[in-house]
N, C-alpha and C positions, 0 to 999 in steps of 0.2 A: 504494500499500499504506500510506502514511503516514496517509492519511485513514481507512483502515480499522483500522489500529492504534489510533487515538484512538477509534473506535466500540467496539472490543473493550474498551479500557481503561475507557470510560465505563460499559459494561454489566457490568463486573466479570468479564470473560472473558478477561483477559490476565495472564500471569505474565512478568515481565521478568527475564532473567538477565544481570547485568552482569559477571560473572566471565568471563575468558577461557576459551573451550571449543573443542576441537579438532573440525574438520570431518570428521576420520577417525574414525568410530564414536561419538564421545562425544556430539555433537549428536543423532545418530539414536537412541542408546540412551536419552537423557533423554526425547526426545519419545515414544518407543515406550512407556516406562513411564508417562509423564503421561496419555496418552490413555486408558490402561486404568482410571484412577481414576474413581470415581463423580462427582466434581466437577472433571473435567479442564478445563484452560484452554489457550488458544493460548499458544504460547511465542515470546517475542522474544529472541533471542541478540544482544546489542549488540556483543560482541567475539569473533567467530569467528576462530580462528587455525588454522595448520597447523604441522606438526612442523618444517618448513624456515623458519619465522619469518615466514610471510606474515600479514598482517592484512586482513580482508575487510569489506565492507559487512554490515549486520545481516541476520540470517536470521529469517523468521517460519514456524513450523511449527504444525501442529495447528489450522489455521484452521477446519476443519470438526469440531473435536474434542468436540462435545456437541450436544445437540438445540437448546439455546439458541443456540449459535453458528450452526447451520444456519438457524434462524429469522432471526437477524440478517442473515445473508448474503442469504437469499431475500427479506427484507423483509416476510415474513408467514409464517404456518403453511403447510406443504406441503399440507395438506388444503384450505386456502382456495383455492390454485392449482388443485388437482384439481377443486374444485367449479366454478371458472370455466371450466375446460376441459369439464367435463360440460355446463354450461349453453350453451356454444357448440355442442357436438355435438348436443344436444336442447334448443334454445332455447324458453323459454316465451313464448307469444304475448302481447305487452303489450295490455292492455285500457284502462286509464286513460291520460289525457294525460300524467301524470307518468312512468308506465311507459314509454310511447312515447318520451318525451323522454330519459329516462335510457338507454334501449336505443340510441337514435340516438347519444347522446354516447358510449357505449361503443364502438359501431362505428367512430366517428371516431377514438377513442383508439388503435384497432388499427393505424392508419397508423404508429405508433411501432415496430411489430414489425420493420420493415425497416431494415437497416443504413444508416448515413449515412457517406458517403465525404468526408472533408475534403480541401480543396486544399493547405492548408499543412502543414508537418511537425508532428509530434506531440510531446508532452512526452517520449515515449520515445526521441526522436531528438536530444535536446539535446547529447549527447556521443557522438561517432562515431569508430569505429576501423575502418581498412581496412588490407589488405595485411600488412606486417610488424608493425603495431601490434596485430593480433588475437592475443589470448591467452586461451583458454578457462580456463586456470588462474588468471586473475584473478577468476573467479567462485567463490563458496564452494559448489562442487558436493560434495555429501555422499557419503562411502562409508558405507553403512548396516550392512553385515554383513561379518564377518571374511573370508568366502570369496567375497565379491563380486569381480568381475573388475577393479574400480577404482571410481572416482567416477562418479556418474550424476546427471543432471538428472532429478528425479522429479515436478515439478510444471509441466512445460512444456506450454504451449498450442501444438500443432503445427498450423500453418495451411498448407493445401495447396489446390490446385484441379485440376480435370479438364483434360485436354489441350485440349479445345475452349474452356475458360475459363467455361463455362456454370454449372458446379457448383463450389461452395466447400465446404471442410470444415474443421472444427476437431476435432481428436483429442487424446487424452492418452496419450502413449506415452513410455516411459522412453528416455533418450538417454545412451549411454555416452560418456565423454570418452576419445577415442583419443590425441589430440595437441593442440597449441595451436589448431589450426584444423580438426579433424575430429571428427564425432560418429557414434556408431552408432545407426541409426534403426530401432528395434524396433517396427515395426508388424506386427501379426499378419495372417496371410493372409486372415482374414475382414473386416478393416477397410477403410474407405473410402480411407485413405491408400494402402494396399497395392494397391487396385483402380486408383487413379490412377497408381501407379508402373508397373503393367502396361501401361497406355496409353502412357506416355512410353517405356518400354522397347521396346514394339512399333514405336513411331515412331522409335526411335534418338535420342531427345533426352534432355538432361538435365532433371531435374524440380525447379522452384523450390520451396523450402520456407522458411518463416520460423517461428521459435520465440519465443513471447513468454513472459515470466516476470513474475508479479506483476500489478499493477493491480487492477481489481474482482475479488474472488474468485469472483464468479458466472461469470466467463468459464470458469474451470476446471471448475465444476460442469457447465456446459452442454457442455463438451467430452467428458464421459463419459456424457452423456444418450443413451439408446437411441432416438434419432430415426430415422424411416424414411430409407432410402438417398436421397441427392440433396437433402435438407433441410439448409441451412446452420444449424449449431447456434446461432449468434449471433441468429437469428430468435427462438429461445426466450428468449434474454437480453432482447430487446426486449419480448416478451410479458409476462415476469415483472416487468421494471423499469418498463414503460409509458414507456420512453424508448429511442431507438434506440442500438445500439452505434455509437460513433464510431470510424471506421477511417482510418488513413492508409497511403499506399503505402510499402512497404519501399524502401530506397535503392538496392539492387543487384539486386532482382528485382521482379516485378509482383504480388506477394502483398500483400494489405491486412491489417493487423494493428491492435489497439486503440491509440488515441492515448495512452492512460494507462498503458500497460504500463511496468513498472520497467526490464526488460531486453528487448532483441530481439536474436536471433541469426539472421542472414539467410544464405542459401546455396543451394546446388543439390546434388541427389543424382545422382551418375553412375550411370546404370542399367546400366552394364557392370561395376560393381565391387561385390563382396560381401566382408565381412570378419567374422571370428569375433567374436560379441558374447556377453557374459556371462562366467561365471555371475552371477546376480542373485537375491537373496532376494526373491521376489515376494509378492503379496498372498495366495497360497494358503498361505504359511508354509513353502514349500519353495523350494530354489534351482532355478531353471530352467537347462537345460544350455547348454553353448557351441554356438552354431549361427551359421551365416552370415546376415548381415542387410546391407542397403544402407548406404552410407556417405555422410554429408553433408559437403561441403566448405564451410567457412564463408567468406563474402565480406565480412561486416560484422558488428560488434557495436555496438549503441547502447544508451544507457540515460538515464534521468532524472537530474536533479541530485539527489543524496542518495537513491539507490535502496535498496530493500529486496528481498532475495532470498526467493523463496517456494519451499518444499520440503515434502515429505510423506514418511512412513515407512510402508512395507508389510511385512507378515510375518504372524505368528500373530495371530488375533483376540483381543479386539476392538481395532480401530484406527480411524483417521479415516474409512476407507471404510465403516464401520458406519453413520455418520450421513449421508454422501453417498449411500449406497445406500437408506437410508430415504427420503430426499427423492425419489429416482428411483422408488421403489416406490409411494409415495403419488401423486405427480404423474402417473405414467403409467398408473395404474389405469383411468381412463375411456377412454383410448385403447385399452388392451388389451381392455376389454370390447366394443369394436366388432368384434373378430374372435372373441371368445369370449363371447357375449351372456349366458350362464348363469353366468358368473363373478361371485361376490359380493364376494370379497376374496381377497388373496393376501399372502404374507409370505415374505421371504427372509432366514432367520436368519443372523446374521453368522458364526456358527461353522460354517455350511455354505458359507462364502465365496461366497455368493450364487448362483453358477451351479451349484454342487454340491447344493443342496437348496432346494426351493420347497414351501411349504404353500399349498393353495388350497381355498377354501370355494366350493361351487357349489349351484345349484339342480338337483338330480338328478331329472329327470321320468321317466326310463325306465331299464331295465336296460342296463348297459354305457355309461351316459351319461358316466361319469368316463373310460372309455377313449376316447371320442370327444373329450373335452377334452384328454386327454393329447396326442393327435395334434395338436390345435389349438396347444397350448403348444409342442411340439417343432417346429412348422412356422412359427413367428412370430419374425422378427427375432432379437434376442439371446436370447430365451427358448429358441431352438433349442439353445443350448449347455447348458441345464439337464440334469443327470445323474439326479437323483433328484426325484421329485414325489409328494406325499401329498395326496390329494383327500378332503375330508370334506364332509358335507351341510350344509344351512342350520342345522340344530338343533345343530351341534357348538359347543363352547366357543370363545371368542375365540382367534384364531390366535396372539396374543401370550402367552397362558396356556400355556406349553409343558407344564407338568406335567399340567394338566387335559386339554389336547389329546391328550398321549401316552396317557394312560389311556383316553380315549375311543376312540382308534385301536386300541389293544391289546385292547379289548373287542368289537371289530367285525370284525376281519380273520381270515383263515385263509390257507393256502397259496394258495387260489384267488383271493385279493385281489391277488396280485402279477402285474404285467404287465411283460414284458421287451421291449425294442426295441434298435435300434442307430441311431446318427445322429452328427451332428457334435458335437465337444466343444471346449471352449476349448483354444487351442493350449498353454496353460499346464498343462493336465491331464497328470499323469504316470502315473496308474493304468491308463489303457487301454493295450492291447497295441500299438495303432497311434497315431501322433501325429494329433491333430485329429479322430479318430472313434473311437467305442467303444460299450460297452453302456449302456443306460439302464433305469431301473426306475421304474414307476409303481405306487403303492399305492392301491387303491380302497377307502377307508373310508366311501364315501357309502352303500354298502349294508352291511347286516349279514350278512356271510358267515362269521361265527364258527361253530365247532362245539362241541358239548357234550362235550368231551374234557377232563375235569378233570385238571389237573396236581397230582400229589402233591409238594407243595413240602417240600423238606428244608432244613435250615439250611445256611449256606455251608460250614461245616466238613464236614458229612455228605456234601454233593454233591461237595465237592472230593475227599474220600477215595474215593468211588466212581469218579470220573473218573480219578484217578491210578492206580487199580487196573488200568486198561486202557491209560493212556497217561501215563507218568511225566514227559513233557515239559510237562504242564500244571502250572504253578507256583502259581497262585492263581486265585480266582474271587470274583465278587460279583454277587448277584442284585438286580434291580430290578423294581418293579411286580409283586411276587408275588400281589398281590390281584386281578390281572386274568386274563383268559382266555389271555393270552399273555405270561407273564413272560419277562424278558430276563436272560441270564447273560453277564456280561463275563468273558473268560478271558484270563489272561496266559500266553502260550504261548512255550516256549523252542524255537523252530522248527528242527527238524532234518529234518522230513519234510513231506509235504503236509497242509494242514489238512483237505482233503477226506477223507484217510484216517483222521484222528483223529476226524472227525465220524462216520464209519462205525463206529468202535469205540464211540462214546459212545451210539449208538442203542440199545445194550443197556439203557440207562437212560432210554429215551424217555418214560416215564410221569413222569419227574421234571423235565422241561423242554420248552420249546417253541422258544424263540429263542436260539441261541448266537452270540456275537460274539467272535472271536478277535483278540487284540492281541498285539504283541511285549511282552516283559518291560519294556521302557522306558515303556510307557504306564501312567499311574497309573489303575487301573481304578475308583478312588474318585472320580475327577474327571470327572463326566458331560460337562461343557462341552467339555473338551479331547478326551475320547473320541469325542464326536459329530464334532468338527472332523476327527479322524484317520479315522473311518469314511467320512465323505463324500468325503474326499480320496483314500483309499488303496484303494477298491474300483472294479472294473469289473463291473457288474451281470451281464453274461453269463459272466464267468469266476469270479467270487468269491462267488456266492450258490448254495448247494446246499439242495435240498429233498428230503426223504423223508417222504411222507404229510403229516402236520401239523407236522413238525419242520423248522425253518429254521436254516441255518448261514450266517454271513457271515465272510469271511476278510478282516480289515482289517489284516493283517500286511504287512510289507515283502516284496516279491516278488524272486526271484533267478533268475539264468539257468538254474540247474539245474531250475527248474520251468517253464521256457519263457518267462520274461520277459527280453527281450534289449535293452531300451532303456537300462538303467542307472538304478537307483532313486535319486532325489535325496536330499540331506541336508535336514534340517529347518533352519529359521532359529533360532538361539539367540544370546543376548547373549553377548559375551566377558567371562568372569569377572574378568579383570584390569582391564578398563575399568569394570565395575560397582563393583568394590572401590575403584577411584580416585575415582569419582563419589560414592560413599558417604563416603569419607574427606574429601572436599572440601565434603561437605554439600550436594551438588547434586541428590542423590536420597536417599530415605529407606531405611534398612536394615530391610526388612520381609520376612522369610523366608516368612510365610504367604502374603503377596501374591505373592512370587516363584514359590512352588510352584503357587498357583492358576492362574497364567497361563503357567507353564512359561518363566519369563523366561531361565533358563540351561539349559533342557532338563530 
């Protein structure tokens, strides 16, 4: 990490904080606010402390906190890597001697894709602790949110292997600190780590696991990359770096880990033991519930001389995963096209927290082509977790121009453009009635299915008066895109009865609206960015979208047991006001009320 700190510093992408800062909430809150800035920097905390007086090694956060930082870590622009993958998939036949020589040289360079196992011990193993010396509390593990179940390792590279030893895996899973030598292993049921775990459990054996922290930050990016099952993620590292990942064997198990990691935590997962893990404020911006997960018993902790601890903060967007996700989106586009050849481009907006919303541009050659593509999306790897997908044709605006794209979509769709399905959801999704599967929505805007049903647009005040005349629990509203065929109305609703029943009442005024979206009164309907985040998180398409002729209603409110939701709706992640005030008083963050409101820093 020290080498990378110097690289970030030289590039003007590092902010150093030399004041003592608490690992309990303070470091996380500073990092959370910093990464939302347009000129955000990686943060190096040189004096992490705890309330009980402990002092810790330095902590680096927001390593992927900007597009410039992502490019620095990757070594080139993400699109250049995508082009290289595209050329491999569809190589151009060399014609001249130079082209043939360059192609041969390139093929030879691909030998560096494969990892290299070193016989000697690595830098990460210069300092070793076993048995009673092991103490996870010696590491500056962060508590991010007030309601978190404790401190967590958030940037851990979790290395595992199949029971046969033929397949290795690198995953990025959060790890809760249970005790001096026990960790909660939060691998979701769809992940390779969980699949390996099931193999060991069936065989009645303990599962070896090693967790690396720090080293080359590209390791962690590769750990979250959506590679096909059975492909070791560090092969991608070698492909990008054009240099093999150098690995050394762990001291107490047979897992290989990067020689240059800053810390390594070794151990075994007892497949007969589960323990409650959580809650944790996750990247969805909501707390995940307390659920049983496997426990890792630590057998060794090793580290470099003068190590740096690597951490990230997740919660409401935009955060560091915005930039990590962008890299994934660009680099994996060519691979995705192999299963969806008519795909031209796609984008996962960060306020859709990636798996909740995808925008796709396609060559639509025939009717219902988009519906065929929807099935392709929902059947491919991690794309199968996508809840909402909007498809547009080749002539649509750039997918990154959200306002122009929204106007384009609203001028082409009707109720017939909506396609409903059901399938697997991310385990972190809270809106579906059932854990891990629920409703999905596809919107086909590749065809113009709009109807000539002109909306008689009223002012917000006039429309509010009409709506309140039939439902006094409607507190406020704001209209958007009133110049399109399908204007949108955001509604603040003091929910005492079903949104569906309110929608039925409002149909009396159907000539004045097309699309209604109901929010709780806590949602700022003037804040489109956070409202989109709330919609994509809070709805299950099969339960929460209602259609009557050309009028569409979306229920993005909190769901309760009295309306059939029995899972327990989670709280949103918000910064602790007292902590923010202390950080402002110490001039560690700026006092910027407008900025705080824009990103709902404190709710």
